[in-house]
Legacy VTK file of the C-alpha trace (Angstrom):
# vtk DataFile Version 3.0
C-alpha trace
ASCII
DATASET POLYDATA
POINTS 114 float
-0.112 -0.103 0.052
0.985 3.284 -1.139
1.747 5.813 1.751
-0.803 8.255 0.294
-3.141 5.366 0.492
-2.274 4.644 3.739
-2.505 8.200 4.974
-6.241 7.829 3.217
-7.044 4.362 5.500
-6.045 6.364 8.608
-8.203 9.163 7.884
-11.195 7.253 6.566
-12.951 7.919 9.815
-11.011 10.816 11.493
-13.401 13.455 11.466
-11.320 15.864 13.819
-11.215 19.246 12.352
-7.637 20.294 13.281
-8.033 23.813 13.129
-10.609 24.034 16.194
-13.134 24.932 14.191
-15.652 21.947 14.395
-18.075 20.237 12.383
-20.253 22.217 10.236
-23.379 21.064 12.047
-22.553 22.631 15.342
-24.362 25.682 14.322
-27.429 23.589 13.985
-26.817 21.180 16.235
-29.810 21.828 18.994
-32.249 22.239 16.240
-30.699 18.367 14.799
-30.831 17.018 18.002
-34.460 18.231 18.291
-35.579 17.013 14.960
-33.854 13.283 15.621
-35.555 13.447 19.215
-38.936 13.703 17.077
-37.857 10.946 14.803
-37.413 9.034 17.762
-40.779 9.556 18.703
-41.752 8.737 15.106
-40.148 5.086 15.681
-41.398 4.362 18.968
-44.846 5.433 17.508
-44.226 2.123 14.813
-43.602 0.090 17.700
-47.022 0.818 19.391
-48.609 0.678 16.040
-47.369 -2.970 15.873
-47.679 -3.982 19.067
-51.348 -2.597 18.769
-51.720 -4.389 15.576
-53.206 -1.303 13.691
-54.255 -1.258 9.738
-51.143 -2.225 7.624
-51.017 0.883 5.257
-51.299 3.072 8.349
-47.885 1.624 9.558
-46.598 2.134 6.104
-47.416 5.451 5.942
-45.786 6.234 9.519
-42.703 4.807 8.079
-42.625 6.656 5.145
-43.087 9.493 6.896
-40.025 8.551 9.221
-38.123 7.730 6.137
-38.725 11.185 4.566
-37.637 13.094 8.066
-34.471 10.853 8.211
-33.876 11.826 4.656
-34.390 15.785 5.194
-32.124 15.581 7.874
-29.226 13.788 6.145
-29.540 16.278 3.425
-28.993 19.042 5.221
-26.004 17.291 7.198
-24.763 16.545 4.058
-25.278 20.181 3.071
-23.264 21.623 5.870
-20.514 18.651 5.503
-20.150 20.394 1.660
-20.474 24.022 2.928
-17.678 23.559 5.997
-15.690 20.366 6.001
-15.048 19.799 2.269
-14.889 23.748 1.188
-12.264 24.201 4.259
-10.418 20.859 2.789
-10.600 22.038 -0.884
-8.761 25.339 0.250
-6.002 23.236 2.049
-5.806 21.121 -1.096
-4.080 18.130 -0.814
-4.673 14.591 0.425
-7.170 16.110 2.677
-9.151 17.698 0.232
-9.277 14.356 -1.893
-10.346 12.466 1.056
-13.041 14.633 1.746
-14.398 14.901 -1.795
-14.003 10.731 -1.768
-16.413 11.188 1.350
-18.846 13.221 0.001
-19.465 11.504 -3.340
-19.713 7.778 -0.979
-21.992 9.952 1.228
-24.097 10.824 -1.890
-24.195 7.699 -3.516
-25.667 5.912 -0.344
-28.303 8.470 0.050
-29.379 7.854 -3.601
-29.294 4.107 -3.031
-31.526 4.695 -0.172
LINES 1 115
114 0 1 2 3 4 5 6 7 8 9 10 11 12 13 14 15 16 17 18 19 20 21 22 23 24 25 26 27 28 29 30 31 32 33 34 35 36 37 38 39 40 41 42 43 44 45 46 47 48 49 50 51 52 53 54 55 56 57 58 59 60 61 62 63 64 65 66 67 68 69 70 71 72 73 74 75 76 77 78 79 80 81 82 83 84 85 86 87 88 89 90 91 92 93 94 95 96 97 98 99 100 101 102 103 104 105 106 107 108 109 110 111 112 113
């Protein structure tokens, strides 16, 4: 494995920001946490619906709403990542820029497949 490849592998999940500026989503952290709690409530509601033997279509409708809520949150997090982490890395250039671009491509591909 080349040294550059090794650095990419080692940094693949190292999302610490060296300049101390934090992750892009931190300015919206409270809003994201509020939305995640709401989604948690939706998932809990799904469990109760199944336990209560609710009508299949009602459960599927709730699953669809929960999926849309997660997808919406994912897109906003991706936007924050692109605007903050990827732009910062692109300005710095080098291996870090390639790593962040690759991560963003992979994240977009996962979202498209889901």
